VMD Tcl script that builds the backbone (N, CA, C; Angstrom):
set m [mol new atoms 423]
animate dup $m
set s [atomselect $m all]
$s set {name element resname resid chain x y z} {
  {N N MET 1 A 168.930 21.375 35.351}
  {CA C MET 1 A 168.805 21.888 34.005}
  {C C MET 1 A 169.794 21.153 33.097}
  {N N THR 2 A 169.324 20.678 31.994}
  {CA C THR 2 A 170.164 19.966 31.044}
  {C C THR 2 A 170.566 20.915 29.921}
  {N N LEU 3 A 171.838 20.977 29.674}
  {CA C LEU 3 A 172.344 21.826 28.595}
  {C C LEU 3 A 172.242 21.087 27.273}
  {N N PRO 4 A 172.018 21.815 26.188}
  {CA C PRO 4 A 171.932 21.152 24.876}
  {C C PRO 4 A 173.274 20.557 24.444}
  {N N GLN 5 A 173.178 19.506 23.676}
  {CA C GLN 5 A 174.373 18.847 23.140}
  {C C GLN 5 A 175.021 19.754 22.101}
  {N N LEU 6 A 176.320 19.793 22.107}
  {CA C LEU 6 A 177.070 20.586 21.135}
  {C C LEU 6 A 177.427 19.733 19.925}
  {N N PRO 7 A 177.729 20.367 18.798}
  {CA C PRO 7 A 178.134 19.581 17.627}
  {C C PRO 7 A 179.573 19.055 17.723}
  {N N ILE 8 A 180.194 19.246 18.867}
  {CA C ILE 8 A 181.553 18.769 19.104}
  {C C ILE 8 A 181.505 17.851 20.324}
  {N N SER 9 A 182.307 16.809 20.319}
  {CA C SER 9 A 182.306 15.893 21.463}
  {C C SER 9 A 182.916 16.586 22.684}
  {N N THR 10 A 182.558 16.118 23.848}
  {CA C THR 10 A 183.109 16.692 25.081}
  {C C THR 10 A 184.628 16.538 25.140}
  {N N PRO 11 A 185.183 15.348 24.846}
  {CA C PRO 11 A 186.651 15.254 24.864}
  {C C PRO 11 A 187.320 16.241 23.908}
  {N N ALA 12 A 186.737 16.429 22.736}
  {CA C ALA 12 A 187.309 17.386 21.776}
  {C C ALA 12 A 187.201 18.808 22.315}
  {N N ALA 13 A 186.079 19.149 22.938}
  {CA C ALA 13 A 185.915 20.492 23.510}
  {C C ALA 13 A 186.959 20.743 24.592}
  {N N LEU 14 A 187.251 19.727 25.386}
  {CA C LEU 14 A 188.250 19.873 26.445}
  {C C LEU 14 A 189.647 20.096 25.867}
  {N N ILE 15 A 190.017 19.286 24.894}
  {CA C ILE 15 A 191.358 19.408 24.301}
  {C C ILE 15 A 191.491 20.708 23.515}
  {N N TYR 16 A 190.505 21.035 22.691}
  {CA C TYR 16 A 190.558 22.294 21.949}
  {C C TYR 16 A 190.534 23.494 22.903}
  {N N GLY 17 A 189.822 23.333 24.017}
  {CA C GLY 17 A 189.790 24.397 25.020}
  {C C GLY 17 A 191.171 24.661 25.599}
  {N N ILE 18 A 191.927 23.602 25.850}
  {CA C ILE 18 A 193.299 23.762 26.363}
  {C C ILE 18 A 194.167 24.481 25.328}
  {N N VAL 19 A 194.039 24.084 24.073}
  {CA C VAL 19 A 194.822 24.728 23.017}
  {C C VAL 19 A 194.447 26.205 22.899}
  {N N ALA 20 A 193.159 26.486 22.900}
  {CA C ALA 20 A 192.707 27.883 22.798}
  {C C ALA 20 A 193.192 28.701 23.993}
  {N N ALA 21 A 193.122 28.122 25.180}
  {CA C ALA 21 A 193.582 28.836 26.378}
  {C C ALA 21 A 195.077 29.120 26.301}
  {N N ALA 22 A 195.843 28.204 25.731}
  {CA C ALA 22 A 197.285 28.429 25.576}
  {C C ALA 22 A 197.552 29.583 24.619}
  {N N VAL 23 A 196.804 29.643 23.536}
  {CA C VAL 23 A 196.964 30.741 22.575}
  {C C VAL 23 A 196.546 32.064 23.211}
  {N N LEU 24 A 195.467 32.032 23.991}
  {CA C LEU 24 A 194.940 33.258 24.608}
  {C C LEU 24 A 195.900 33.887 25.610}
  {N N ILE 25 A 196.847 33.122 26.108}
  {CA C ILE 25 A 197.844 33.691 27.017}
  {C C ILE 25 A 198.563 34.855 26.340}
  {N N TYR 26 A 198.792 34.721 25.049}
  {CA C TYR 26 A 199.595 35.707 24.329}
  {C C TYR 26 A 198.775 36.805 23.654}
  {N N LEU 27 A 197.453 36.716 23.710}
  {CA C LEU 27 A 196.605 37.759 23.129}
  {C C LEU 27 A 196.923 39.146 23.693}
  {N N PRO 28 A 196.961 39.319 25.014}
  {CA C PRO 28 A 197.272 40.657 25.529}
  {C C PRO 28 A 198.708 41.088 25.267}
  {N N PHE 29 A 199.587 40.139 25.013}
  {CA C PHE 29 A 200.989 40.493 24.804}
  {C C PHE 29 A 201.188 41.280 23.513}
  {N N LEU 30 A 200.238 41.186 22.585}
  {CA C LEU 30 A 200.324 41.992 21.367}
  {C C LEU 30 A 200.292 43.480 21.706}
  {N N LEU 31 A 199.457 43.848 22.676}
  {CA C LEU 31 A 199.416 45.252 23.119}
  {C C LEU 31 A 200.675 45.631 23.879}
  {N N VAL 32 A 201.224 44.694 24.622}
  {CA C VAL 32 A 202.475 44.954 25.331}
  {C C VAL 32 A 203.574 45.253 24.311}
  {N N ALA 33 A 203.617 44.470 23.261}
  {CA C ALA 33 A 204.626 44.685 22.216}
  {C C ALA 33 A 204.458 46.062 21.574}
  {N N PHE 34 A 203.212 46.444 21.327}
  {CA C PHE 34 A 202.957 47.769 20.744}
  {C C PHE 34 A 203.410 48.867 21.705}
  {N N GLY 35 A 203.152 48.681 22.997}
  {CA C GLY 35 A 203.608 49.648 23.998}
  {C C GLY 35 A 205.116 49.740 24.058}
  {N N ARG 36 A 205.777 48.606 23.906}
  {CA C ARG 36 A 207.252 48.605 23.902}
  {C C ARG 36 A 207.794 49.364 22.705}
  {N N ILE 37 A 207.122 49.229 21.573}
  {CA C ILE 37 A 207.545 49.967 20.379}
  {C C ILE 37 A 207.386 51.469 20.623}
  {N N GLN 38 A 206.297 51.853 21.293}
  {CA C GLN 38 A 206.047 53.268 21.551}
  {C C GLN 38 A 207.127 53.916 22.415}
  {N N ILE 39 A 207.644 53.162 23.383}
  {CA C ILE 39 A 208.648 53.771 24.272}
  {C C ILE 39 A 210.067 53.545 23.784}
  {N N GLY 40 A 210.207 52.773 22.731}
  {CA C GLY 40 A 211.539 52.524 22.182}
  {C C GLY 40 A 212.132 51.234 22.714}
  {N N PHE 41 A 213.144 50.784 22.068}
  {CA C PHE 41 A 213.753 49.496 22.398}
  {C C PHE 41 A 214.953 49.604 23.332}
  {N N GLN 42 A 215.286 50.797 23.779}
  {CA C GLN 42 A 216.477 50.963 24.600}
  {C C GLN 42 A 216.368 50.253 25.958}
  {N N ALA 43 A 215.157 50.013 26.431}
  {CA C ALA 43 A 214.995 49.419 27.756}
  {C C ALA 43 A 214.782 47.901 27.706}
  {N N LEU 44 A 214.979 47.274 26.582}
  {CA C LEU 44 A 214.701 45.848 26.458}
  {C C LEU 44 A 215.678 44.958 27.218}
  {N N GLU 45 A 216.804 45.501 27.620}
  {CA C GLU 45 A 217.741 44.661 28.377}
  {C C GLU 45 A 217.231 44.362 29.788}
  {N N THR 46 A 216.252 45.116 30.267}
  {CA C THR 46 A 215.621 44.867 31.573}
  {C C THR 46 A 214.105 44.832 31.388}
  {N N PRO 47 A 213.584 43.754 30.794}
  {CA C PRO 47 A 212.164 43.723 30.444}
  {C C PRO 47 A 211.215 43.782 31.649}
  {N N ARG 48 A 211.613 43.251 32.791}
  {CA C ARG 48 A 210.722 43.296 33.964}
  {C C ARG 48 A 210.595 44.718 34.504}
  {N N ALA 49 A 211.667 45.470 34.459}
  {CA C ALA 49 A 211.620 46.864 34.905}
  {C C ALA 49 A 210.923 47.753 33.877}
  {N N LEU 50 A 210.811 47.276 32.682}
  {CA C LEU 50 A 210.205 48.027 31.595}
  {C C LEU 50 A 208.715 48.289 31.818}
  {N N VAL 51 A 208.045 47.428 32.567}
  {CA C VAL 51 A 206.597 47.540 32.756}
  {C C VAL 51 A 206.212 48.914 33.283}
  {N N ASP 52 A 206.958 49.459 34.216}
  {CA C ASP 52 A 206.635 50.765 34.796}
  {C C ASP 52 A 206.730 51.900 33.786}
  {N N LYS 53 A 207.469 51.696 32.720}
  {CA C LYS 53 A 207.647 52.739 31.704}
  {C C LYS 53 A 206.611 52.656 30.585}
  {N N LEU 54 A 205.858 51.571 30.535}
  {CA C LEU 54 A 204.874 51.368 29.474}
  {C C LEU 54 A 203.658 52.271 29.672}
  {N N PRO 55 A 202.950 52.590 28.576}
  {CA C PRO 55 A 201.665 53.283 28.721}
  {C C PRO 55 A 200.713 52.416 29.542}
  {N N ILE 56 A 199.716 53.034 30.183}
  {CA C ILE 56 A 198.839 52.304 31.107}
  {C C ILE 56 A 198.136 51.130 30.422}
  {N N TYR 57 A 197.731 51.291 29.163}
  {CA C TYR 57 A 197.061 50.174 28.485}
  {C C TYR 57 A 198.008 48.976 28.362}
  {N N ALA 58 A 199.287 49.230 28.125}
  {CA C ALA 58 A 200.253 48.136 28.000}
  {C C ALA 58 A 200.584 47.535 29.364}
  {N N GLN 59 A 200.567 48.347 30.404}
  {CA C GLN 59 A 200.740 47.811 31.756}
  {C C GLN 59 A 199.582 46.870 32.084}
  {N N ARG 60 A 198.352 47.307 31.782}
  {CA C ARG 60 A 197.185 46.460 32.033}
  {C C ARG 60 A 197.259 45.177 31.201}
  {N N ALA 61 A 197.725 45.293 29.974}
  {CA C ALA 61 A 197.875 44.111 29.125}
  {C C ALA 61 A 198.917 43.154 29.711}
  {N N THR 62 A 199.970 43.704 30.295}
  {CA C THR 62 A 200.985 42.875 30.949}
  {C C THR 62 A 200.362 42.104 32.104}
  {N N TRP 63 A 199.565 42.788 32.907}
  {CA C TRP 63 A 198.930 42.130 34.056}
  {C C TRP 63 A 197.923 41.072 33.601}
  {N N ALA 64 A 197.197 41.346 32.519}
  {CA C ALA 64 A 196.260 40.357 31.976}
  {C C ALA 64 A 197.027 39.147 31.439}
  {N N HIS 65 A 198.157 39.400 30.802}
  {CA C HIS 65 A 199.018 38.339 30.282}
  {C C HIS 65 A 199.505 37.444 31.426}
  {N N GLN 66 A 199.952 38.059 32.511}
  {CA C GLN 66 A 200.425 37.295 33.664}
  {C C GLN 66 A 199.294 36.486 34.289}
  {N N ASN 67 A 198.106 37.081 34.391}
  {CA C ASN 67 A 196.965 36.379 34.958}
  {C C ASN 67 A 196.562 35.196 34.094}
  {N N ALA 68 A 196.749 35.323 32.789}
  {CA C ALA 68 A 196.378 34.241 31.881}
  {C C ALA 68 A 197.181 32.969 32.167}
  {N N PHE 69 A 198.444 33.121 32.546}
  {CA C PHE 69 A 199.246 31.948 32.913}
  {C C PHE 69 A 198.640 31.244 34.129}
  {N N GLU 70 A 198.229 32.027 35.116}
  {CA C GLU 70 A 197.647 31.448 36.331}
  {C C GLU 70 A 196.355 30.704 36.024}
  {N N ALA 71 A 195.491 31.316 35.231}
  {CA C ALA 71 A 194.216 30.693 34.886}
  {C C ALA 71 A 194.440 29.449 34.018}
  {N N PHE 72 A 195.413 29.528 33.124}
  {CA C PHE 72 A 195.698 28.409 32.229}
  {C C PHE 72 A 196.069 27.148 33.011}
  {N N MET 73 A 196.889 27.302 34.035}
  {CA C MET 73 A 197.327 26.132 34.805}
  {C C MET 73 A 196.139 25.415 35.445}
  {N N LEU 74 A 195.256 26.179 36.058}
  {CA C LEU 74 A 194.097 25.565 36.711}
  {C C LEU 74 A 193.131 24.958 35.701}
  {N N PHE 75 A 192.875 25.688 34.612}
  {CA C PHE 75 A 191.966 25.168 33.597}
  {C C PHE 75 A 192.523 23.886 32.973}
  {N N THR 76 A 193.795 23.878 32.667}
  {CA C THR 76 A 194.398 22.694 32.057}
  {C C THR 76 A 194.292 21.493 32.988}
  {N N ALA 77 A 194.556 21.702 34.265}
  {CA C ALA 77 A 194.416 20.608 35.233}
  {C C ALA 77 A 192.969 20.105 35.264}
  {N N ALA 78 A 192.014 21.021 35.294}
  {CA C ALA 78 A 190.600 20.635 35.363}
  {C C ALA 78 A 190.160 19.936 34.076}
  {N N ALA 79 A 190.566 20.478 32.923}
  {CA C ALA 79 A 190.166 19.886 31.643}
  {C C ALA 79 A 190.802 18.507 31.452}
  {N N LEU 80 A 192.057 18.367 31.816}
  {CA C LEU 80 A 192.708 17.057 31.699}
  {C C LEU 80 A 192.113 16.049 32.679}
  {N N MET 81 A 191.742 16.528 33.848}
  {CA C MET 81 A 191.103 15.643 34.819}
  {C C MET 81 A 189.763 15.132 34.260}
  {N N ALA 82 A 188.994 16.029 33.645}
  {CA C ALA 82 A 187.728 15.622 33.030}
  {C C ALA 82 A 187.971 14.667 31.861}
  {N N TYR 83 A 188.999 14.921 31.105}
  {CA C TYR 83 A 189.346 14.071 29.966}
  {C C TYR 83 A 189.749 12.672 30.434}
  {N N VAL 84 A 190.604 12.623 31.442}
  {CA C VAL 84 A 191.111 11.340 31.946}
  {C C VAL 84 A 190.005 10.521 32.608}
  {N N THR 85 A 189.101 11.185 33.295}
  {CA C THR 85 A 188.007 10.470 33.958}
  {C C THR 85 A 186.854 10.186 33.002}
  {N N GLN 86 A 187.025 10.557 31.745}
  {CA C GLN 86 A 186.060 10.293 30.677}
  {C C GLN 86 A 184.697 10.925 30.927}
  {N N VAL 87 A 184.721 12.173 31.367}
  {CA C VAL 87 A 183.484 12.937 31.519}
  {C C VAL 87 A 182.943 13.217 30.122}
  {N N THR 88 A 181.688 12.860 29.875}
  {CA C THR 88 A 181.083 13.090 28.564}
  {C C THR 88 A 179.881 14.019 28.635}
  {N N SER 89 A 179.637 14.573 29.777}
  {CA C SER 89 A 178.497 15.459 29.974}
  {C C SER 89 A 178.609 16.714 29.110}
  {N N PRO 90 A 177.498 17.129 28.507}
  {CA C PRO 90 A 177.529 18.402 27.772}
  {C C PRO 90 A 177.933 19.571 28.678}
  {N N SER 91 A 177.696 19.445 29.971}
  {CA C SER 91 A 178.087 20.500 30.911}
  {C C SER 91 A 179.592 20.740 30.880}
  {N N ALA 92 A 180.355 19.671 30.711}
  {CA C ALA 92 A 181.809 19.809 30.660}
  {C C ALA 92 A 182.231 20.540 29.392}
  {N N ALA 93 A 181.620 20.213 28.271}
  {CA C ALA 93 A 181.939 20.901 27.018}
  {C C ALA 93 A 181.557 22.381 27.119}
  {N N TRP 94 A 180.387 22.653 27.683}
  {CA C TRP 94 A 179.961 24.049 27.849}
  {C C TRP 94 A 180.888 24.794 28.801}
  {N N ALA 95 A 181.357 24.117 29.840}
  {CA C ALA 95 A 182.283 24.759 30.782}
  {C C ALA 95 A 183.586 25.125 30.086}
  {N N ALA 96 A 184.085 24.231 29.237}
  {CA C ALA 96 A 185.322 24.513 28.499}
  {C C ALA 96 A 185.121 25.701 27.558}
  {N N ILE 97 A 183.986 25.736 26.875}
  {CA C ILE 97 A 183.694 26.846 25.962}
  {C C ILE 97 A 183.523 28.146 26.735}
  {N N ALA 98 A 182.826 28.083 27.865}
  {CA C ALA 98 A 182.627 29.285 28.687}
  {C C ALA 98 A 183.962 29.826 29.178}
  {N N PHE 99 A 184.863 28.925 29.548}
  {CA C PHE 99 A 186.182 29.367 29.994}
  {C C PHE 99 A 186.902 30.115 28.883}
  {N N VAL 100 A 186.893 29.553 27.683}
  {CA C VAL 100 A 187.599 30.186 26.557}
  {C C VAL 100 A 186.981 31.542 26.235}
  {N N VAL 101 A 185.663 31.628 26.233}
  {CA C VAL 101 A 185.005 32.915 25.958}
  {C C VAL 101 A 185.368 33.927 27.045}
  {N N ALA 102 A 185.289 33.494 28.300}
  {CA C ALA 102 A 185.615 34.396 29.412}
  {C C ALA 102 A 187.060 34.871 29.337}
  {N N ARG 103 A 187.963 33.959 29.004}
  {CA C ARG 103 A 189.374 34.337 28.949}
  {C C ARG 103 A 189.716 35.114 27.680}
  {N N THR 104 A 188.839 35.111 26.700}
  {CA C THR 104 A 189.003 35.979 25.535}
  {C C THR 104 A 188.613 37.408 25.898}
  {N N LEU 105 A 187.533 37.542 26.662}
  {CA C LEU 105 A 187.038 38.872 27.035}
  {C C LEU 105 A 187.789 39.480 28.213}
  {N N TYR 106 A 188.332 38.652 29.088}
  {CA C TYR 106 A 189.019 39.140 30.286}
  {C C TYR 106 A 190.100 40.171 29.970}
  {N N PRO 107 A 191.048 39.898 29.065}
  {CA C PRO 107 A 192.083 40.904 28.806}
  {C C PRO 107 A 191.532 42.166 28.148}
  {N N VAL 108 A 190.482 42.018 27.360}
  {CA C VAL 108 A 189.865 43.196 26.745}
  {C C VAL 108 A 189.329 44.115 27.831}
  {N N PHE 109 A 188.571 43.537 28.759}
  {CA C PHE 109 A 188.012 44.327 29.859}
  {C C PHE 109 A 189.110 44.870 30.768}
  {N N TYR 110 A 190.177 44.108 30.925}
  {CA C TYR 110 A 191.294 44.554 31.768}
  {C C TYR 110 A 191.956 45.787 31.145}
  {N N VAL 111 A 192.229 45.723 29.852}
  {CA C VAL 111 A 192.925 46.814 29.176}
  {C C VAL 111 A 192.090 48.095 29.169}
  {N N VAL 112 A 190.777 47.970 28.956}
  {CA C VAL 112 A 189.926 49.167 28.919}
  {C C VAL 112 A 189.453 49.580 30.311}
  {N N ASN 113 A 189.894 48.858 31.335}
  {CA C ASN 113 A 189.589 49.152 32.736}
  {C C ASN 113 A 188.099 49.087 33.053}
  {N N PHE 114 A 187.423 48.095 32.489}
  {CA C PHE 114 A 186.024 47.812 32.809}
  {C C PHE 114 A 186.030 46.766 33.918}
  {N N VAL 115 A 186.067 47.248 35.145}
  {CA C VAL 115 A 186.299 46.394 36.308}
  {C C VAL 115 A 185.196 45.346 36.473}
  {N N LEU 116 A 183.941 45.736 36.326}
  {CA C LEU 116 A 182.842 44.788 36.497}
  {C C LEU 116 A 182.926 43.680 35.448}
  {N N GLY 117 A 183.174 44.050 34.200}
  {CA C GLY 117 A 183.305 43.046 33.146}
  {C C GLY 117 A 184.459 42.109 33.403}
  {N N ARG 118 A 185.589 42.672 33.803}
  {CA C ARG 118 A 186.763 41.842 34.110}
  {C C ARG 118 A 186.457 40.883 35.256}
  {N N SER 119 A 185.793 41.384 36.281}
  {CA C SER 119 A 185.455 40.542 37.427}
  {C C SER 119 A 184.478 39.438 37.042}
  {N N LEU 120 A 183.499 39.764 36.211}
  {CA C LEU 120 A 182.538 38.748 35.762}
  {C C LEU 120 A 183.216 37.681 34.913}
  {N N MET 121 A 184.169 38.082 34.086}
  {CA C MET 121 A 184.883 37.101 33.265}
  {C C MET 121 A 185.792 36.225 34.126}
  {N N PHE 122 A 186.402 36.820 35.148}
  {CA C PHE 122 A 187.208 36.037 36.074}
  {C C PHE 122 A 186.320 35.019 36.791}
  {N N ALA 123 A 185.147 35.462 37.249}
  {CA C ALA 123 A 184.217 34.568 37.947}
  {C C ALA 123 A 183.715 33.467 37.019}
  {N N THR 124 A 183.415 33.813 35.787}
  {CA C THR 124 A 182.944 32.813 34.815}
  {C C THR 124 A 184.024 31.765 34.565}
  {N N GLY 125 A 185.248 32.215 34.365}
  {CA C GLY 125 A 186.350 31.278 34.166}
  {C C GLY 125 A 186.568 30.386 35.377}
  {N N SER 126 A 186.501 30.987 36.562}
  {CA C SER 126 A 186.690 30.214 37.798}
  {C C SER 126 A 185.565 29.203 37.985}
  {N N PHE 127 A 184.333 29.602 37.693}
  {CA C PHE 127 A 183.200 28.683 37.804}
  {C C PHE 127 A 183.340 27.536 36.805}
  {N N SER 128 A 183.840 27.832 35.624}
  {CA C SER 128 A 184.059 26.789 34.616}
  {C C SER 128 A 185.075 25.762 35.105}
  {N N ILE 129 A 186.146 26.245 35.698}
  {CA C ILE 129 A 187.173 25.349 36.258}
  {C C ILE 129 A 186.584 24.493 37.371}
  {N N PHE 130 A 185.852 25.134 38.291}
  {CA C PHE 130 A 185.215 24.411 39.387}
  {C C PHE 130 A 184.265 23.344 38.846}
  {N N THR 131 A 183.510 23.686 37.811}
  {CA C THR 131 A 182.561 22.745 37.208}
  {C C THR 131 A 183.286 21.514 36.674}
  {N N LEU 132 A 184.401 21.728 35.991}
  {CA C LEU 132 A 185.158 20.591 35.443}
  {C C LEU 132 A 185.721 19.704 36.550}
  {N N PHE 133 A 186.234 20.333 37.604}
  {CA C PHE 133 A 186.724 19.535 38.736}
  {C C PHE 133 A 185.579 18.731 39.362}
  {N N ALA 134 A 184.435 19.383 39.568}
  {CA C ALA 134 A 183.283 18.723 40.207}
  {C C ALA 134 A 182.770 17.576 39.351}
  {N N LEU 135 A 182.653 17.788 38.048}
  {CA C LEU 135 A 182.186 16.715 37.158}
  {C C LEU 135 A 183.159 15.542 37.145}
  {N N SER 136 A 184.438 15.828 37.221}
  {CA C SER 136 A 185.443 14.753 37.259}
  {C C SER 136 A 185.330 13.934 38.545}
  {N N LEU 137 A 185.195 14.634 39.656}
  {CA C LEU 137 A 185.042 13.925 40.935}
  {C C LEU 137 A 183.745 13.119 40.986}
  {N N LYS 138 A 182.700 13.664 40.422}
  {CA C LYS 138 A 181.415 12.951 40.359}
  {C C LYS 138 A 181.551 11.693 39.504}
  {N N GLN 139 A 182.303 11.798 38.418}
  {CA C GLN 139 A 182.516 10.655 37.535}
  {C C GLN 139 A 183.241 9.524 38.256}
  {N N LEU 140 A 184.143 9.886 39.158}
  {CA C LEU 140 A 184.887 8.872 39.915}
  {C C LEU 140 A 184.038 8.183 40.975}
  {N N ALA 141 A 183.030 8.895 41.469}
  {CA C ALA 141 A 182.207 8.359 42.564}
  {C C ALA 141 A 181.323 7.195 42.115}
}
mol reanalyze $m
mol bondsrecalc $m
mol representation Tube
mol addrep $m
């Protein structure tokens, strides 16, 4: 199946995808900050221990925030690998976009405890990363 061409080049989609993924790391942290305000600032000297005192939505946002770092590292490696190997397939651009969309929805589903949605977004992001790695290796062959 051939995916339609996007109005953005594949290299641009890869680079913008990395930038968007970096910004998305901090999306759930906005809720963490709100949770910290709710419980007061007295516990800020031990921020790691603070997680247990946060409301459940802020705890979930913390976990989504931490997961975003893990996903970002793999996506960045895959996107840069595709960029360096000069992958120009529309599939690579779509994979980068799918990753960003999935990682936008992932923390939302995590915070509201929609397990199936969160799992599907994790799978979509992981498949996008795998696709970029596979396209890069294919380009080298």
